[in-house]
C-alpha positions in Angstrom: -56.1 11.7 228.4 -57.2 14.4 226.0 -55.0 15.3 223.0 -55.6 18.6 221.1 -54.4 18.7 217.5 -53.9 22.5 217.0 -53.7 24.7 213.8 -49.9 24.6 214.4 -49.8 20.9 214.4 -51.8 20.8 211.2 -49.7 23.5 209.5 -46.3 22.1 210.6 -47.1 18.4 210.1 -46.1 16.4 207.1 -48.7 14.1 205.5 -47.7 10.5 205.0 -44.7 10.8 207.4 -45.5 8.8 210.6 -43.2 10.6 212.9 -43.9 14.1 211.5 -47.7 14.1 210.9 -50.1 16.4 212.7 -51.1 13.8 215.3 -47.5 12.8 215.9 -46.6 16.4 216.6 -49.6 16.8 218.9 -48.7 13.6 220.9 -45.1 14.8 221.2 -46.2 18.2 222.5 -49.1 17.1 224.7 -47.2 14.1 226.3 -43.8 15.9 226.5 -42.0 13.0 224.5 -39.5 13.1 221.7 -40.8 10.1 219.6 -44.2 9.2 218.3 -44.9 7.1 215.2 -48.5 7.3 214.0 -50.5 5.0 211.7 -54.1 5.4 210.8 -55.4 3.4 213.8 -52.7 3.6 216.5 -49.4 5.2 217.5 -46.2 3.9 219.0 -44.6 6.3 221.5 -41.4 6.1 223.5 -41.8 6.8 227.3 -38.9 6.3 229.6 -37.0 4.0 227.2 -40.1 1.8 226.6 -42.5 1.7 223.6 -46.1 1.9 224.2 -49.0 1.5 221.8 -51.9 3.8 221.8 -55.1 3.3 220.0 -57.1 6.0 218.3 -60.9 6.5 218.1 -62.3 5.9 214.6 -62.9 9.6 214.0 -59.1 10.2 214.3 -58.4 7.6 211.7 -60.8 9.3 209.3 -59.2 12.8 210.0 -55.7 11.4 209.3 -56.8 9.7 206.1 -58.5 12.9 204.9 -55.5 15.0 205.8 -53.1 12.6 204.0 -55.2 12.8 200.9 -56.4 16.5 200.8 -54.0 18.2 203.2 -56.9 19.9 205.0 -58.5 19.3 208.3 -59.8 21.6 211.1 -58.3 21.4 214.6 -59.7 18.6 216.8 -59.3 16.8 220.1 -59.5 13.1 221.1 -59.0 10.8 224.0 -56.2 8.3 224.0 -56.8 4.6 224.7 -53.6 2.7 225.9 -53.0 -0.8 224.7 -54.5 -3.6 226.9 -57.8 -1.8 227.4 -61.0 -2.7 225.8 -61.5 -0.6 222.6 -65.0 -1.8 221.6 -68.4 -1.2 223.0 -68.9 -1.4 226.7 -69.6 -4.8 228.1 -72.8 -5.2 229.9 -74.3 -8.2 231.6 -78.1 -8.6 231.9 -79.7 -10.7 234.6 -81.0 -13.4 232.3 -77.5 -14.1 231.1 -75.9 -14.0 234.6 -78.5 -16.4 236.0 -77.5 -19.4 234.0 -78.0 -22.9 235.3 -75.0 -25.1 236.1 -71.8 -24.8 238.0 -70.4 -21.3 238.7 -67.9 -20.0 236.1 -65.1 -17.4 236.7 -64.2 -15.1 233.9 -62.6 -11.5 233.8 -62.8 -11.2 237.6 -66.5 -11.9 237.7 -68.2 -15.1 239.0 -71.2 -16.3 237.2 -73.5 -18.3 239.4 -77.2 -19.3 239.3 -77.9 -16.4 241.9 -76.3 -13.7 239.8 -72.9 -12.1 239.1 -70.6 -10.9 241.8 -67.0 -9.6 241.9 -64.3 -12.0 243.0 
């Protein structure tokens, strides 16, 4: 989901206050929620009585740190990554890895066998 941090969020936000910073205000507005607590790398939001952790892309961390220090940043957008999802580089399998010798191995819903990789 795309989150837009607007000029109003930047102007009305309070640096160093996790529930009132520019990104917290943007999350509250965009998601229609009343609680968001933002750190440099993630946010905790309250949806339907349950807390959910959201992870930020690295460029958002840099913008928050810059804004906290200098109180200046241009409007920006970013995509949310919910907890439980992979946040690193995409995982890829090459044929020479998948065609290992030995008994089949099942990991992450994929079966590794001498004849290749297939979904379980």
